[in-house]
BAMARTOR-623352 format. One record per residue: x, y, z of N, C-alpha, C in turn; residue in one letter. Coordinates in Angstrom, 2 decimals. Layout:
# BAMARTOR-623352
X Y Z X Y Z X Y Z A $
...
This chain:
# BAMARTOR-623352
-62.52 168.21 81.62 -61.52 169.27 81.71 -60.87 169.58 80.37 X $
-61.13 168.73 79.34 -60.49 168.93 78.06 -60.80 170.29 77.49 X $
-59.78 170.94 77.02 -59.95 172.28 76.48 -59.85 172.24 74.97 X $
-60.72 172.93 74.28 -60.60 173.12 72.84 -60.68 174.60 72.53 X $
-60.09 174.99 71.42 -60.02 176.41 71.09 -61.39 176.98 70.79 X $
-62.36 176.12 70.50 -63.69 176.64 70.19 -64.34 177.28 71.39 X $
-63.75 177.05 72.58 -64.31 177.69 73.78 -64.12 179.19 73.77 X $
-63.19 179.69 72.95 -62.98 181.12 72.91 -64.02 181.78 72.02 X $
-64.40 182.98 72.37 -65.38 183.73 71.60 -64.74 184.38 70.40 X $
-65.56 184.75 69.43 -65.05 185.43 68.25 -64.41 186.76 68.63 X $
-64.90 187.34 69.71 -64.36 188.63 70.15 -62.90 188.52 70.51 X $
-62.49 187.37 71.12 -61.10 187.19 71.49 -60.22 187.13 70.25 X $
-60.68 186.41 69.22 -59.90 186.31 67.99 -59.79 187.67 67.33 X $
-60.88 188.43 67.35 -60.86 189.77 66.75 -59.90 190.68 67.47 X $
-59.88 190.58 68.82 -58.97 191.41 69.60 -57.54 191.12 69.23 X $
-57.19 189.83 69.12 -55.81 189.49 68.81 -55.43 189.96 67.42 X $
-56.37 189.79 66.45 -56.08 190.22 65.08 -55.81 191.71 65.03 X $
-56.63 192.49 65.77 -56.46 193.93 65.78 -55.13 194.32 66.41 X $
-54.82 193.68 67.58 -53.58 193.98 68.27 -52.37 193.66 67.39 X $
-52.42 192.49 66.73 -51.30 192.05 65.91 -51.09 192.97 64.74 X $
-52.22 193.40 64.11 -52.13 194.31 62.97 -51.49 195.63 63.37 X $
-51.90 196.13 64.56 -51.33 197.38 65.06 -49.83 197.25 65.30 X $
-49.40 196.10 65.81 -47.98 195.89 66.09 -47.18 195.93 64.79 X $
-47.68 195.24 63.75 -46.97 195.21 62.48 -46.89 196.61 61.86 X $
-48.00 197.37 61.95 -48.00 198.73 61.41 -46.99 199.61 62.13 X $
-46.96 199.45 63.47 -46.05 200.24 64.28 -44.60 199.95 63.91 X $
-44.26 198.67 63.75 -42.89 198.29 63.43 -42.52 198.72 62.02 X $
-43.49 198.70 61.10 -43.21 199.13 59.74 -42.88 200.62 59.70 X $
-43.64 201.41 60.49 -43.38 202.85 60.54 -42.00 203.13 61.11 X $
-41.59 202.36 62.13 -40.28 202.54 62.72 -39.19 202.18 61.70 X $
-39.44 201.12 60.94 -38.44 200.69 59.95 -38.29 201.73 58.86 X $
-39.44 202.34 58.43 -39.39 203.36 57.39 -38.61 204.59 57.84 X $
-38.73 204.94 59.13 -38.05 206.12 59.64 -36.55 205.93 59.72 X $
-36.12 204.67 59.88 -34.68 204.40 60.01 -34.04 203.97 58.71 X $
-34.84 203.60 57.74 -34.30 203.16 56.46 -35.29 203.46 55.36 X $
-34.78 203.89 54.21 -35.69 204.24 53.12 -36.14 203.02 52.36 X $
-35.57 201.85 52.61 -35.95 200.66 51.87 -36.54 199.62 52.79 X $
-37.53 198.93 52.30 -38.10 197.80 53.03 -38.58 196.80 52.00 X $
-38.81 195.56 52.49 -39.23 194.51 51.57 -40.58 193.99 51.95 X $
-41.29 193.49 50.96 -42.58 192.86 51.20 -42.40 191.36 51.13 X $
-42.89 190.69 52.13 -42.85 189.23 52.13 -44.26 188.72 51.97 X $
-44.59 188.25 50.79 -45.95 187.77 50.54 -46.06 186.28 50.70 X $
-44.96 185.64 51.13 -45.02 184.20 51.34 -45.38 183.93 52.78 X $
-46.45 183.18 52.99 -46.89 182.97 54.37 -46.57 181.59 54.88 X $
-45.68 180.88 54.23 -45.23 179.59 54.76 -43.75 179.71 55.09 X $
-43.39 179.30 56.30 -41.99 179.35 56.71 -41.50 177.92 56.92 X $
-40.40 177.57 56.29 -39.85 176.23 56.43 -38.81 176.24 57.53 X $
-39.15 175.68 58.64 -38.23 175.70 59.78 -37.22 174.57 59.64 X $
-36.03 174.83 60.14 -35.01 173.80 60.16 -35.07 173.11 61.51 X $
-35.24 171.78 61.53 -35.40 171.08 62.81 -34.13 171.13 63.64 X $
-34.32 171.27 64.96 -33.21 171.23 65.90 -33.40 170.03 66.79 X $
-32.55 169.06 66.71 -32.59 167.92 67.60 -31.27 167.92 68.34 X $
-31.19 168.73 69.39 -29.90 168.99 69.99 -29.89 168.72 71.47 X $
-28.75 168.33 71.94 -28.46 168.40 73.36 -27.31 169.38 73.47 X $
-27.60 170.52 74.02 -26.69 171.67 73.90 -25.71 171.73 75.04 X $
-24.49 171.96 74.71 -23.44 172.20 75.69 -22.79 173.52 75.35 X $
-22.14 174.12 76.35 -21.65 175.48 76.18 -20.62 175.61 75.06 X $
-19.96 174.52 74.69 -18.95 174.60 73.65 -19.51 174.41 72.25 X $
-20.79 174.04 72.14 -21.39 173.76 70.85 -21.68 175.04 70.08 X $
-21.58 174.95 68.76 -22.03 176.02 67.88 -23.07 175.41 66.97 X $
-24.26 175.97 66.94 -25.33 175.35 66.18 -26.24 176.42 65.61 X $
-26.96 176.10 64.54 -27.86 177.07 63.92 -29.21 177.10 64.58 X $
-29.74 178.28 64.79 -31.13 178.45 65.20 -31.85 179.14 64.06 X $
-33.15 178.95 63.98 -33.87 179.54 62.88 -33.87 181.06 63.01 X $
-33.85 181.71 61.89 -33.91 183.16 61.88 -35.33 183.61 62.09 X $
-35.50 184.92 62.34 -36.84 185.46 62.55 -37.70 185.25 61.33 X $
-38.98 184.99 61.56 -39.87 184.78 60.44 -41.17 185.49 60.70 X $
-41.94 185.68 59.63 -43.23 186.35 59.74 -44.31 185.33 59.96 X $
-45.00 185.43 61.06 -46.08 184.50 61.33 -47.31 184.87 60.51 X $
-48.02 183.85 60.00 -49.23 184.18 59.24 -50.31 184.71 60.16 X $
-50.99 185.77 59.75 -52.10 186.31 60.51 -53.38 185.64 60.06 X $
-54.26 185.35 61.01 -55.47 184.61 60.71 -56.41 185.40 59.79 X $
-56.28 186.72 59.79 -57.21 187.53 59.02 -56.65 187.95 57.66 X $
-55.46 187.47 57.32 -54.88 187.88 56.04 -53.87 186.85 55.57 X $
-53.78 186.69 54.24 -52.79 185.78 53.68 -51.51 186.49 53.32 X $
-51.47 187.81 53.51 -50.28 188.59 53.19 -49.87 189.41 54.41 X $
-48.58 189.36 54.75 -48.08 190.17 55.85 -46.90 190.99 55.36 X $
-46.71 192.15 55.97 -45.61 193.04 55.61 -44.47 192.81 56.58 X $
-43.30 192.56 56.03 -42.13 192.29 56.86 -41.09 193.38 56.62 X $
-40.84 194.19 57.62 -39.88 195.29 57.48 -38.47 194.76 57.60 X $
-37.53 195.55 57.12 -36.13 195.15 57.14 -35.59 195.10 58.55 X $
-36.06 195.98 59.43 -35.48 196.12 60.76 -35.89 194.97 61.66 X $
-35.49 193.74 61.29 -35.88 192.57 62.07 -35.16 192.46 63.40 X $
-34.04 193.15 63.55 -33.33 193.09 64.81 -34.16 193.68 65.94 X $
-35.18 194.47 65.62 -36.02 195.05 66.65 -37.15 194.12 67.06 X $
-37.32 193.02 66.34 -38.38 192.08 66.68 -38.10 191.50 68.06 X $
-39.06 191.58 69.00 -38.80 191.09 70.35 -38.70 189.57 70.40 X $
-37.97 189.09 71.37 -37.84 187.65 71.57 -39.09 187.08 72.22 X $
-39.45 185.88 71.79 -40.55 185.14 72.42 -40.01 183.78 72.81 X $
-39.93 183.54 74.11 -39.25 182.35 74.62 -40.19 181.55 75.51 X $
-40.16 180.23 75.32 -40.82 179.32 76.25 -39.75 178.46 76.90 X $
-39.92 178.18 78.19 -38.95 177.36 78.90 -39.70 176.34 79.75 X $
-39.17 175.13 79.76 -39.80 174.05 80.53 -38.73 173.30 81.30 X $
-39.11 172.81 82.45 -38.19 172.03 83.26 -38.94 171.34 84.38 X $
-38.44 170.22 84.81 -39.08 169.45 85.87 -38.97 170.19 87.20 X $
-39.75 169.78 88.20 -39.60 170.35 89.54 -38.16 170.22 90.01 X $
-37.59 171.33 90.52 -36.22 171.39 91.03 -35.18 171.37 89.93 X $
-35.58 171.68 88.70 -34.62 171.72 87.59 -33.83 173.03 87.57 X $
-34.24 174.00 88.40 -33.56 175.30 88.42 -34.18 176.30 87.47 X $
-35.37 175.99 87.01 -36.03 176.84 86.02 -36.29 178.24 86.55 X $
-36.69 178.36 87.79 -36.99 179.67 88.37 -35.78 180.60 88.35 X $
-34.63 180.05 88.73 -33.39 180.83 88.71 -33.04 181.26 87.31 X $
-33.14 180.34 86.35 -32.79 180.67 84.96 -33.75 181.70 84.37 X $
-35.02 181.61 84.71 -35.99 182.60 84.21 -35.62 184.00 84.67 X $
-35.20 184.12 85.91 -34.81 185.43 86.44 -33.60 185.97 85.68 X $
-32.62 185.11 85.43 -31.41 185.53 84.72 -31.73 185.92 83.27 X $
-32.57 185.14 82.61 -32.92 185.42 81.21 -33.69 186.73 81.11 X $
-34.72 186.87 81.95 -35.56 188.06 81.90 -34.75 189.32 82.18 X $
-33.81 189.24 83.11 -33.00 190.41 83.46 -32.07 190.80 82.32 X $
-31.39 189.84 81.71 -30.41 190.18 80.67 -31.08 190.64 79.39 X $
-32.19 189.98 79.02 -32.81 190.28 77.73 -34.04 191.17 77.84 X $
-34.30 191.66 79.04 -35.40 192.60 79.27 -36.74 192.04 78.79 X $
-36.97 190.76 79.07 -38.21 190.10 78.68 -39.22 190.14 79.82 X $
-40.49 190.13 79.48 -41.54 190.07 80.49 -41.70 188.61 80.92 X $
-41.45 188.35 82.19 -41.52 187.00 82.74 -42.98 186.67 83.06 X $
-43.53 185.68 82.38 -44.94 185.31 82.56 -45.02 183.88 83.07 X $
-45.53 183.72 84.28 -45.73 182.39 84.88 -47.22 182.21 85.16 X $
-47.78 181.13 84.66 -49.22 180.91 84.78 -49.67 180.88 86.24 X $
-48.87 180.28 87.10 -49.24 180.22 88.52 -49.33 181.59 89.15 X $
-48.38 182.46 88.82 -48.40 183.83 89.34 -49.62 184.60 88.82 X $
-49.93 184.39 87.53 -51.11 185.05 86.95 -52.37 184.62 87.66 X $
-52.46 183.33 87.92 -53.65 182.78 88.58 -53.83 183.39 89.96 X $
-52.76 183.45 90.72 -52.85 184.04 92.07 -53.20 185.53 92.00 X $
-52.62 186.23 91.04 -52.90 187.66 90.90 -54.35 187.92 90.52 X $
-54.88 187.11 89.60 -56.28 187.27 89.17 -57.23 187.02 90.34 X $
-56.92 186.04 91.14 -57.77 185.74 92.30 -57.69 186.88 93.31 X $
-56.48 187.41 93.52 -56.29 188.49 94.50 -57.02 189.76 94.09 X $
-57.05 190.05 92.78 -57.72 191.27 92.30 -59.23 191.09 92.13 X $
-59.69 189.85 92.21 -61.13 189.61 92.09 -61.67 189.78 90.69 X $
-60.82 189.55 89.67 -61.28 189.66 88.29 -62.28 188.54 87.98 X $
-62.93 188.66 86.84 -63.92 187.65 86.45 -63.26 186.28 86.32 X $
-62.11 186.25 85.63 -61.38 184.99 85.52 -60.92 184.48 86.87 X $
-60.50 185.41 87.74 -60.06 185.03 89.07 -61.19 184.42 89.90 X $
-62.38 184.99 89.78 -63.53 184.45 90.51 -63.89 183.05 90.03 X $
-63.83 182.85 88.72 -64.14 181.54 88.16 -63.09 180.51 88.61 X $
-61.82 180.93 88.59 -60.75 180.02 89.01 -60.89 179.66 90.48 X $
-61.23 180.64 91.30 -61.35 180.41 92.74 -62.45 179.40 93.05 X $
-63.53 179.44 92.29 -64.62 178.49 92.50 -64.14 177.05 92.32 X $
-63.35 176.83 91.29 -62.83 175.48 91.06 -61.85 175.07 92.15 X $
-60.98 175.99 92.54 -59.96 175.68 93.54 -60.58 175.40 94.90 X $
-61.65 176.12 95.24 -62.31 175.89 96.52 -62.99 174.53 96.58 X $
-63.30 174.00 95.40 -63.90 172.66 95.33 -62.84 171.57 95.23 X $
-61.56 171.99 95.23 -60.49 171.03 95.11 -60.29 170.53 93.70 X $
-60.78 171.29 92.71 -60.68 170.88 91.32 -59.62 171.70 90.59 X $
-59.12 171.13 89.50 -58.16 171.85 88.67 -58.87 172.97 87.91 X $
-58.18 174.09 87.76 -58.74 175.20 86.99 -58.72 174.79 85.51 X $
-59.85 174.87 84.80 -59.89 174.46 83.39 -58.90 175.23 82.53 X $
-58.42 174.56 81.50 -57.46 175.16 80.58 -57.95 176.48 80.01 X $
-59.23 176.53 79.67 -59.75 177.72 78.99 -59.59 178.98 79.83 X $
-59.69 178.84 81.16 -59.54 180.00 82.03 -58.08 180.44 82.09 X $
-57.17 179.49 82.26 -55.76 179.82 82.37 -55.23 180.36 81.05 X $
-55.64 179.76 79.94 -55.18 180.24 78.63 -55.63 181.68 78.41 X $
-56.84 182.01 78.83 -57.32 183.38 78.70 -56.45 184.34 79.50 X $
-56.04 183.92 80.71 -55.17 184.76 81.53 -53.83 184.98 80.85 X $
-53.26 183.92 80.32 -51.98 184.01 79.63 -52.10 184.90 78.40 X $
-53.17 184.69 77.62 -53.40 185.49 76.42 -53.47 186.98 76.75 X $
-54.25 187.32 77.77 -54.39 188.72 78.15 -53.04 189.33 78.56 X $
-52.22 188.53 79.26 -50.91 189.06 79.70 -49.95 189.26 78.53 X $
-49.99 188.34 77.57 -49.08 188.44 76.43 -49.48 189.56 75.48 X $
-50.72 190.03 75.58 -51.17 191.12 74.73 -50.95 192.50 75.35 X $
-50.48 192.53 76.59 -50.21 193.83 77.22 -49.03 194.51 76.52 X $
-49.03 195.85 76.51 -48.00 196.59 75.77 -46.57 196.20 76.10 X $
-46.25 195.95 77.39 -44.87 195.63 77.73 -44.44 194.29 77.12 X $
-45.35 193.32 77.08 -45.03 192.03 76.47 -44.85 192.17 74.96 X $
-45.72 192.97 74.35 -45.68 193.16 72.90 -44.39 193.87 72.48 X $
-44.00 194.90 73.23 -42.84 195.71 72.87 -41.51 195.05 73.25 X $
-41.45 194.45 74.43 -40.18 193.92 74.94 -39.97 192.44 74.65 X $
-41.05 191.72 74.35 -40.95 190.28 74.22 -41.28 189.60 75.53 X $
-41.44 188.27 75.50 -41.88 187.57 76.71 -41.14 186.26 76.91 X $
-41.12 185.85 78.17 -40.55 184.57 78.59 -41.67 183.81 79.31 X $
-42.20 182.80 78.66 -43.31 182.03 79.21 -42.74 180.87 80.02 X $
-42.96 180.92 81.32 -42.32 180.03 82.29 -43.20 178.81 82.59 X $
-42.74 177.63 82.14 -43.42 176.38 82.48 -44.80 176.24 81.88 X $
-45.07 176.95 80.83 -46.37 176.91 80.18 -46.15 177.07 78.69 X $
-46.85 176.27 77.87 -47.92 175.33 78.17 -47.41 174.02 78.77 X $
-48.30 173.38 79.54 -47.94 172.12 80.18 -48.62 170.92 79.54 X $
-49.45 171.15 78.58 -50.15 170.05 77.91 -50.31 170.39 76.43 X $
-50.62 169.38 75.64 -50.80 169.58 74.21 -51.98 170.50 73.93 X $
-53.04 170.38 74.72 -54.22 171.22 74.51 -53.89 172.68 74.77 X $
-53.10 172.96 75.80 -52.70 174.34 76.09 -51.80 174.89 74.99 X $
-50.87 174.06 74.51 -49.99 174.49 73.43 -50.79 174.78 72.16 X $
-51.76 173.93 71.87 -52.60 174.12 70.69 -53.40 175.41 70.81 X $
-53.94 175.67 72.00 -54.74 176.88 72.21 -53.91 178.14 71.97 X $
-52.70 178.17 72.51 -51.84 179.34 72.32 -51.46 179.52 70.86 X $
-51.18 178.43 70.18 -50.82 178.52 68.76 -51.97 179.04 67.93 X $
-53.18 178.57 68.22 -54.35 179.04 67.49 -54.60 180.53 67.72 X $
-54.19 181.02 68.88 -54.34 182.45 69.18 -53.19 183.28 68.60 X $
-52.22 182.61 68.00 -51.12 183.32 67.35 -49.86 183.46 68.17 X $
-49.82 182.83 69.36 -48.65 182.94 70.22 -47.73 181.74 69.99 X $
-46.64 181.98 69.27 -45.65 180.95 69.03 -44.29 181.47 69.45 X $
-43.48 180.62 70.09 -42.16 181.07 70.52 -41.15 181.06 69.38 X $
-40.09 181.83 69.55 -38.95 181.77 68.64 -38.04 180.60 69.01 X $
-38.09 180.23 70.28 -37.23 179.15 70.77 -37.90 178.51 71.98 X $
-37.77 177.20 72.09 -38.32 176.46 73.23 -37.14 175.82 73.97 X $
-36.94 176.22 75.22 -35.81 175.75 76.01 -36.27 174.67 76.98 X $
-35.61 173.52 76.92 -35.94 172.43 77.83 -34.73 172.14 78.72 X $
-34.92 172.30 80.03 -33.85 171.98 80.98 -33.92 170.49 81.30 X $
-32.84 169.78 81.01 -32.79 168.34 81.28 -31.87 168.07 82.47 X $
-32.47 167.46 83.51 -31.72 167.12 84.71 -32.03 165.67 85.03 X $
-31.00 164.90 85.38 -31.19 163.49 85.68 -32.09 163.31 86.90 X $
-32.83 162.21 86.92 -33.84 162.00 87.96 -33.22 161.93 89.35 X $
-32.06 161.29 89.49 -31.47 161.17 90.82 -31.10 162.53 91.40 X $
-30.63 163.45 90.54 -30.31 164.80 91.01 -31.58 165.55 91.38 X $
-32.63 165.42 90.56 -33.90 166.08 90.86 -34.46 165.61 92.20 X $
-34.43 164.31 92.42 -34.94 163.76 93.69 -34.13 164.31 94.86 X $
-32.81 164.34 94.71 -31.96 164.86 95.79 -32.27 166.33 96.07 X $
-32.46 167.11 95.02 -32.77 168.53 95.20 -34.09 168.74 95.92 X $
-35.09 167.94 95.57 -36.42 168.12 96.16 -36.46 167.62 97.60 X $
-35.95 166.42 97.82 -36.03 165.82 99.16 -35.24 166.63 100.19 X $
-34.20 167.31 99.73 -33.39 168.09 100.67 -33.89 169.49 100.93 X $
-34.98 169.88 100.29 -35.51 171.24 100.47 -36.20 171.40 101.83 X $
-36.04 172.57 102.41 -36.70 172.87 103.67 -37.22 174.32 103.63 X $
-38.31 174.55 104.32 -38.94 175.88 104.36 -38.81 176.49 105.74 X $
-38.42 177.77 105.77 -38.41 178.52 107.03 -39.79 179.14 107.17 X $
-40.62 178.67 108.11 -41.99 179.18 108.25 -42.05 180.63 108.71 X $
-40.96 181.15 109.24 -40.93 182.53 109.73 -40.67 183.51 108.58 X $
-39.67 183.23 107.77 -39.28 184.15 106.69 -39.82 183.72 105.33 X $
-40.21 182.46 105.19 -40.67 181.95 103.90 -39.52 181.56 102.98 X $
-38.28 181.68 103.43 -37.12 181.34 102.62 -36.97 179.84 102.46 X $
-36.53 179.42 101.26 -36.31 178.01 100.98 -34.82 177.70 101.14 X $
-34.52 176.66 101.92 -33.15 176.20 102.10 -33.01 174.80 101.50 X $
-31.76 174.37 101.37 -31.48 172.98 101.02 -30.41 172.48 101.98 X $
-30.66 171.31 102.54 -29.76 170.82 103.58 -28.33 170.63 103.08 X $
-28.16 170.36 101.77 -26.83 170.15 101.22 -26.31 171.36 100.47 X $
-27.13 171.93 99.59 -26.65 172.98 98.68 -26.81 174.40 99.24 X $
-27.76 174.58 100.13 -27.98 175.91 100.69 -28.46 175.79 102.13 X $
-27.59 175.36 103.02 -27.99 175.09 104.40 -28.32 176.37 105.17 X $
-29.10 176.27 106.22 -29.46 177.45 107.03 -28.23 178.06 107.70 X $
-28.30 179.36 107.96 -27.15 180.09 108.49 -26.88 179.77 109.96 X $
-27.94 179.51 110.73 -27.76 179.28 112.16 -28.52 178.04 112.62 X $
-28.18 177.54 113.78 -28.87 176.38 114.34 -30.31 176.73 114.69 X $
-30.53 177.99 115.09 -31.88 178.44 115.42 -32.81 178.31 114.20 X $
-32.30 178.72 113.06 -33.10 178.60 111.83 -33.28 177.14 111.47 X $
-32.20 176.36 111.58 -32.26 174.93 111.24 -33.32 174.20 112.05 X $
-33.44 174.55 113.32 -34.38 173.86 114.21 -35.84 174.11 113.86 X $
-36.14 175.23 113.18 -37.53 175.55 112.88 -37.93 175.22 111.43 X $
-36.98 174.71 110.64 -37.28 174.40 109.26 -38.28 173.25 109.15 X $
-39.11 173.31 108.14 -40.10 172.26 107.89 -39.97 171.75 106.45 X $
-40.47 170.55 106.22 -40.46 169.96 104.89 -41.87 169.91 104.34 X $
-42.04 170.33 103.09 -43.36 170.27 102.47 -43.82 168.83 102.37 X $
-45.12 168.61 102.49 -45.65 167.24 102.54 -45.38 166.47 101.25 X $
-45.24 167.19 100.13 -45.03 166.49 98.86 -43.56 166.47 98.44 X $
-42.66 166.91 99.32 -41.23 166.87 99.01 -40.59 165.58 99.51 X $
-41.26 164.47 99.27 -40.72 163.16 99.61 -40.33 162.45 98.32 X $
-39.48 161.45 98.44 -38.99 160.74 97.25 -40.14 160.10 96.48 X $
-41.07 159.50 97.18 -42.19 158.84 96.51 -43.04 159.83 95.71 X $
-43.36 160.94 96.35 -44.23 161.92 95.69 -43.52 162.65 94.56 X $
-42.24 162.94 94.74 -41.54 163.67 93.68 -41.41 162.80 92.44 X $
-41.25 161.49 92.59 -41.14 160.60 91.43 -42.47 160.56 90.66 X $
-43.57 160.64 91.38 -44.87 160.70 90.70 -45.00 162.01 89.92 X $
-44.57 163.11 90.52 -44.62 164.41 89.85 -43.73 164.43 88.63 X $
-42.55 163.81 88.73 -41.64 163.77 87.60 -42.21 162.96 86.45 X $
-42.87 161.86 86.77 -43.48 161.04 85.74 -44.54 161.82 84.98 X $
-45.36 162.56 85.72 -46.39 163.39 85.09 -45.76 164.46 84.21 X $
-44.70 165.09 84.72 -44.02 166.14 83.96 -43.48 165.59 82.64 X $
-42.82 164.45 82.69 -42.21 163.89 81.49 -43.27 163.55 80.43 X $
-44.40 163.03 80.87 -45.48 162.71 79.93 -46.01 163.98 79.26 X $
-46.22 165.02 80.06 -46.77 166.27 79.52 -45.78 166.97 78.59 X $
-44.51 167.01 78.98 -43.54 167.76 78.19 -43.29 167.10 76.84 X $
-43.37 165.78 76.78 -43.20 165.09 75.50 -44.30 165.49 74.52 X $
-45.52 165.63 75.04 -46.64 166.03 74.19 -46.44 167.46 73.68 X $
-45.99 168.35 74.55 -45.77 169.75 74.16 -44.63 169.84 73.15 X $
-43.57 169.08 73.36 -42.42 169.12 72.47 -42.77 168.69 71.05 X $
-43.81 167.89 70.92 -44.21 167.45 69.58 -44.61 168.64 68.70 X $
-45.03 169.73 69.33 -45.41 170.94 68.58 -44.23 171.87 68.33 X $
-43.21 171.78 69.18 -42.10 172.73 69.08 -40.75 172.05 68.81 X $
-40.77 170.82 68.31 -39.53 170.07 68.16 -38.53 170.74 67.22 X $
-39.02 171.51 66.26 -38.11 172.14 65.30 -37.42 173.38 65.84 X $
-37.85 173.89 67.00 -37.20 175.07 67.59 -36.76 174.80 69.03 X $
-36.65 173.52 69.39 -36.31 173.15 70.76 -34.80 172.97 70.92 X $
-34.28 173.51 72.02 -32.91 173.19 72.42 -32.98 172.55 73.80 X $
-32.19 171.52 73.98 -32.15 170.80 75.25 -30.87 171.18 75.98 X $
-31.06 171.72 77.17 -29.95 172.25 77.96 -29.57 171.25 79.05 X $
-28.28 171.04 79.22 -27.79 170.17 80.28 -27.94 170.88 81.62 X $
-29.00 170.54 82.34 -29.29 171.21 83.61 -28.62 170.60 84.81 X $
-27.76 169.58 84.61 -27.05 168.96 85.74 -25.91 169.85 86.23 X $
-25.52 170.81 85.41 -24.38 171.68 85.73 -24.79 172.75 86.74 X $
-23.83 173.59 87.11 -24.10 174.69 88.02 -25.02 175.69 87.34 X $
-25.67 176.54 88.14 -26.61 177.50 87.56 -25.89 178.49 86.64 X $
-24.64 178.79 86.93 -23.87 179.69 86.07 -23.62 179.04 84.71 X $
-23.25 177.76 84.73 -22.98 177.05 83.48 -24.25 176.86 82.66 X $
-25.35 176.57 83.35 -26.63 176.41 82.66 -27.01 177.70 81.95 X $
-26.85 178.83 82.63 -27.19 180.11 82.00 -26.25 180.41 80.83 X $
-24.99 180.02 80.94 -24.06 180.22 79.83 -24.56 179.51 78.58 X $
-25.09 178.30 78.74 -25.63 177.55 77.61 -26.84 178.27 77.01 X $
-27.76 178.70 77.88 -28.97 179.39 77.42 -28.61 180.71 76.75 X $
-27.71 181.45 77.37 -27.30 182.75 76.85 -26.69 182.61 75.46 X $
-25.87 181.58 75.27 -25.26 181.33 73.96 -26.31 181.05 72.91 X $
-27.34 180.30 73.27 -28.40 179.98 72.32 -29.19 181.22 71.92 X $
-29.52 182.06 72.88 -30.29 183.27 72.59 -29.45 184.28 71.80 X $
-28.17 184.39 72.15 -27.28 185.28 71.41 -27.15 184.83 69.96 X $
-27.02 183.51 69.78 -26.92 182.96 68.43 -28.17 183.28 67.61 X $
-29.32 183.17 68.24 -30.58 183.47 67.56 -30.64 184.94 67.12 X $
-30.25 185.84 68.00 -30.27 187.26 67.68 -29.27 187.60 66.58 X $
-28.12 186.94 66.61 -27.12 187.19 65.57 -27.60 186.72 64.21 X $
-28.29 185.57 64.19 -28.82 185.08 62.92 -29.92 186.00 62.40 X $
-30.70 186.56 63.30 -31.70 187.54 62.88 -31.03 188.74 62.21 X $
-29.95 189.21 62.84 -29.27 190.37 62.31 -28.68 190.07 60.93 X $
-28.07 188.88 60.79 -27.49 188.50 59.49 -28.56 188.39 58.42 X $
-29.69 187.84 58.81 -30.79 187.70 57.87 -31.30 189.06 57.41 X $
-31.40 190.00 58.37 -31.85 191.34 58.05 -30.88 192.05 57.12 X $
-29.57 191.91 57.40 -28.55 192.56 56.57 -28.53 191.99 55.17 X $
-28.74 190.69 55.04 -28.74 190.07 53.71 -29.94 190.52 52.90 X $
-31.06 190.80 53.57 -32.24 191.31 52.88 -31.99 192.72 52.37 X $
-31.29 193.53 53.14 -30.97 194.90 52.73 -30.03 194.88 51.54 X $
-29.02 193.99 51.61 -28.05 193.90 50.52 -28.71 193.42 49.23 X $
């Protein structure tokens, strides 16, 4: 199942290079129309400042400013002054029941980012009967994991769509392994910030074990935090077979091993969010980090103009 970037064809690399070049040209033209001055950045190495943080809403901390990623087909890139228009690229990771789904919705709504979840892409590809979907379905019908190369191709195709390119993207729970992270980086997809939701294991176990599914409506309840509205609904609720304490601890162990490997690639742009708090407080922390990043981009752009 091991995935290596050599599995991709030269055509995929060419497609990305062409798309990326078009994006830079488009942004340069926009910058020229709004300002008569622009700068050329011929340096293709960016020195990132490491972030080793556990973030709380009261903290003030520096995030790296926007930078020009090196293109595989050229050692020189053009960087326009109007960096505030550069879309955000965000990756977020969190254990099962960490509240990641709720936070993704809040982030995508406020910052107008395209929410990309690998699981949703996989189901959509299978439903539409695409070539990747057919290949994935064959593995799933055999009870096997879908190979990295198939899923990475799905993610790559989604991130290259015009809405993702123009608005920016929020990659939800992906990459989940070092090989997936390496594949995305080799294709040129790197985040501006990597958000890790940290929730203590006892709270995660409590959240998972207390979950119940309404088989009629498909709604998820929690016996403590979000109980059913009526006794009729309560009586028909069911528990997923893997929402037991024993199974959730196994899933958490796997998650922690995988996320540590992924963080090794993004440690200099990672912020760790205290996910034990309420969903409102968690979003306040994330929102502050993203706002800080955008403000630093703006300051960097203004200093270049000056």
